[in-house]
N, C-alpha and C positions, 0 to 999 in steps of 0.2 A: 619329920616324915609323917605322913598321914597315918593316924592311929585308929583305923577302923578294922573290924574283923568280919564284915559281911561277905557273903560269897560273890556279891556284885563288885566288879572292878570298874571304877569310874575313870573315864578317859577325857582328856582335852586334846583337841587337834589344832595345832597352830600352823599358819600358812596352809590351810586345809585343802585348797583347790576345790575340785568337785567331790572329793571324798574317797579317793582310792585307798588311802591308809585306813580310814574309818570303815569302809566296806569290808576290807580284809579282816579287821578285828571283829566286826559283827558277823562275818561269815564263819568264824571259828566256832566249832561245837566240840566240847570235851569228849562227847560220846554221841553215837547216833541217837537222834530223837531228843537230845537235850538242847536247851536254848544257849545262846552265847552268854558267857559270864560278863561280857563287856557292855558297859552303858556309857554312851557319850553324853557328857553334861555341858560342854561348851566347845565352840570352834571359832576360829578367827580367819577370815579371808578377805583380802582387799578388793579383788576383782568382782564386780557386782554379779555378772552372770554365773561365775563359778560359785559364788556364795549362794546364789539362788538354787543352783543344782544341788549343792550340799544340803540346803534347808529343805528342798523338796523330798529328799531321801531320808534325812535324819532328824528333822525338827517337826514341830506341830504334832507330836504324839506318834510319829512313824516309828521311832526307836527309842522311846523314853524321853521325848521332848528335850532335845539338845538346844541350848541357847547359841544362836549363830550371830556373831558380830561381823557385819559387813563393812569393814573400814580399815583404817591404818592401825596396825597392831600397837603403835606407840600410844594410841588413844584408848586402848582396851584396858579396863580395870579388872585384874584377876582376883581382887580381894574377896568378892562374894563367894568364891569357890575354895577359899583357904580351908584346909582340913577336910576337904571333900574329894580330893583328886588322888588317884593311885598311879596313873600312867599319863605322861604327856608325850604326844607324837608331834613330829614336825619336819617339814622339808623346806627350810628357808630358801628363798629364791637363789638360784645358782647361776643365772645367766651371766653374772659379772665375772665368773671364772670358769665358764664351760669351755670345752675343747673345740668349739665350733668356730671360734674367731679370735681376734686379738684380746688378750686379757687386759682388764682394767682394774687394778687393785683399788682405785679410788671410787669405783662404781658404788653408789649409795646402797644398792641392793645387797652388797656384800656385808653391810653393817646390820642388816635386819636380823641376822642370826643372834645378835646381841639381845634383841628383844625376846627371843626364845629363852636365853639364859636368864633374863629378868623374870620371866614367868616361872621358870623352874625354881629360882630362888624364893619367889613369893609363895608358891603353892607347895613346895617340898614334897613332890611325889615319891613313891617308892622306886619307880623306874622312869627314865625318859629315854626317848629314841630320837636321834637326828638322822635324817636321810638326805643325801645330796649326791652330786655327780662325783665320780671317782677322783677327780682332780682336787676335790675339797681337801684331801689329806696333804696336798702340797701347797696349800694356800696360807697366807698370813692369818686368815681367820681361824684356821684349825690350830695354828701355833698359839694364838691368843686364847683359844678354848682350853688348851692344855695348861696355860698359865692360870686361867680362871679355876681350873680343877686343882691346881697345886696350891694356890694361895688366895683364890678369889671366891666368888659367889658359889662356885661348884665344888668347893673343897670337901663337902660332906658326901661326895659320890665317888665310886670307883668306875672308871671308864674302861671299855674294852680296848684291846689292841687295835691298831688301825687295820681294818679288813674291808676288802671290796667283795661284795656278794653279787653273784650272777643270778638273776631271777630264774634263768633256765634250770639252775641247780635245785630249784624248789618247785618244780612242776609247772612253771609258767612257759607257754610256747613262745618265748621271746628271750633273746640273749641280751639282756639289759644289765649292765654292770653299775652298781651303785655303792657309794660309801655309806656304811651304816655304823653309827656310834650308839652303843647301848650303855647306859649308865645306871648303876644300882646304888641306892642309898647305903651308906656304910652300916646302917642298922641290920642290913641283910647281907648274906654271902654274895660275893661278886658274881655277875652273870656274864658269860661269854656269848659268842655268836652261835646261832643254831647250826646244827650239822646238816649239810646238804642231803636231800632225799633222792636226787636224780643226778645222772651223769651222762656224758656223751654216749651215744648208742654204741654198744660193744661191737656191733656188726661193722661200724664205720672205722673204729680204731680200738681193737681189743687191748692194746698196750695201755691205753688210758683208763680203761674200765676195770679198775682194780679195787673197788670198794664194795665188799659183799653187802647185799641187801639193798643197794641203790637201784632205782629204776632208770630206764633210758630216758633221755630228754623227751619232752612232749613236743611234737612237731605241729606245724600249722595245718597239716592235712585235714584234721578233723573239723577245723573251722571252715576251710574253703570247700570241702565236700558238701557242707550243709547250707551254706549261704546261697541265696538266689544268684544266678549267673548275671543277669542284667538288672541294674538298679531301675526301679519303676519310674523314678523321677530324678531331676537334678536339684530339686528344692525341698526344703522342709515344709510341712503343712503350715498354713497360715493360722497361727494360734498364739494367744498371749495369756500370761498369768501374772497376777500381782503377788509378789513374794518379797518379804523383807522391806516392804514399802516402795518397791520399784516394779514397774511393768516390764516384763522380759518376754522374749519369744519362748514359747513352750507351753505346757510341759510335753516332752517327747519321750517315748520309751526307746530303749536301745535298738529294737528291731525297726524303728521308724527312721533310723539314721542310715539306711541303705540307699544313699543318694550318690548320683554320679556327677560327672563334669561334662563340659562341652568341648572336647578336644578339637584342635585344628586338624586339617587334613594332614599336615606334616607330622604332628604328634601321633595321630592314628597310624600313619605309615611306619613311624619308628616303633610303636608298640608291636605291630605285626611282624616286624623284622627281627625282633629280639627273641631268641629261642628260650626254652625252659632253663632257668639258672643263669641266663646271659645278662649282659649289661651294655653300656654305651660302646664298648670295644667291638661288639658284634655289628655295629653300624658302619664301620670303616669300609669305604669303597662301595657302599650300597647306595642306590638311587631309587627314586620313585617319580612317577609322572603326576604332577599336581597342577590342575588348571592348564593342562597342555604344555607344561614346562618340566624338564628333567631337573630334579632337585636332589642334592646330596642329603642323605639322612644323618650323616655325622656333621661335626663342626670342626673348624680349624683348632679351636681350643681343646676339644676332646681328643683330637688326633695328636696334638703336641704333648699331652700329658699321658705318659706311659706308666708313671709311678703313682703312688697315692691310692686313694680308695677306688675300688671297682664297683661301688654300689650305685653310682649315678646311672639312672635309667635301667636299673637292675630289676630282675624278677625275683620275688621271694622264692626260696627253694622249698618245695612241698614237703620234703622229708627231713627238714631241720626246723628248729625254732626260728622265728623271724629276727631280723635286725631290730635295733632299738626303735620303737615307735616314737617319733618326735612330733612336734606340733604341726609340721607341714607334710605329714605322711601322704596327703592326697596329691602331692606333686612328685612324680617319679624323677624329675630332674634334680630333686633334693636328696635322693637316696634309693635304696633297693625297695621301692614301694609299688612296683607293678605286680598285678595279680599273678600267681604262679603259672596259670595256663590260659587265662583270658586276656584279651587285648584292651586292658584298662587298668587304671590305678586301683588300689584298694579303697574301699569306702569307709566312711566314719563307723558304720556298723561293724565291719570286719576289724578295724583298728581297735574299737572298744572291746570286742571279744578277745582279741589277742592280749589286751591289757587285763582281761579277766572280769570285766563288768558283766553282771547278769542281764538277761533279756529284759527283766522288769525294772532295771535301773532307770531313773527319771533324769532328763536332761533339760537345761534351760540355756537359751542363747542363740546367736546366729550360727551359721555353718562354721565360720572362722573361729568364733568364740568356743564352740563345742570342740572343734579340732584341737585348740590349745589346751582345753581341759583334759582331753584324752591323752595328748602327748606329754603333758606335765605331770600326770598322775603317777602315784606309786602303784606298781602292778599289784592287783588284788591278791593274787596267790602268794607273792612275797610277803605282803603285809599279814596274811593269814598265818604263814609260817612263823613270823615274829610273834603274833598273838599267841599261838600254841606254846612257843618257847617261853614266853613271859608267864603265861598262866601256869605251866608246869613248874616253873621255878618258884612262883609265889605259893603254890599249893604245897610243894615239897618243904617249904620253910615256914608253914603255918602262918602265912602272911595274907591270906584272903579275908 
């Protein structure tokens, strides 16, 4: 285990994406007016535009000069950081066993988490955190992780019990459930999961609001009341930057991501026909005249499916947290991604705010690449809660 006693907590972020995990740790302040105790020393991200976004925010002196490796984690050498790392973060790619399609246990992406284990074994941090989809706990990879903890590379760590955290329970305006594994080196007392700070609004369901001191869930209303109604453009500004040896589109600030789409006449008619809180089911039996023809707003497929998700073509509910922001949040046919009261999908800007990214956050990439970065990110508020939890544990055990 790293044997340093400075007040600075050095962090490595693996499978870092655009940096949602890191942003949350950097956002944490032990007290008002104090700086964050966390310092990023290294990050690894394969996708070039996401790595560029990460570097634009956390490298080159922006937050302590973090070394960003833009490439395959199998080729990353952790040895220069040995003895210098306190915390390792990571969200190994989860698409191989996500709940959105057929599972493929042979998907090579499911093996990448083993590279995370390799880095932990090499760097011996005080604490490491794994973030993944909730189905991770039912995967062969999680079972292998437990074996590694029992008699393999991770046997010097105590793992938390399997627990799924809902970002909404930590003040994030998004009901996003994630598997979180926190591991503490056996030189320190074991650390459990953080206690939720928020809960479902008591006005909605008093029977569920039974935890004294907890705040009601944060809704999306504050975001949509302040964002401009109409996106000024459908395109990002024509701008390029050279970052990590590659020329990428950008750099864009979060508020420059308020970009729209070009909906077809049929799509626009559907948007207009869906009431607040509604979805595809509200289109049944409704028609519109488009180019002189009467067109059904629903589809045979939608009409046949009475069970399953009601989120397709759904409006976000103004008085609740949002549904999970995924990588195609700009397509309402993919989920409940229509604006709560305007006839359009949510924008990249609004999705980034729901994920907790600050206005001054810097982004690199095309519209599609940035959308993937936003949808794949760890919610900043959830990461900040984990940062607080870890800092308080290290401080209480004289491990800073």
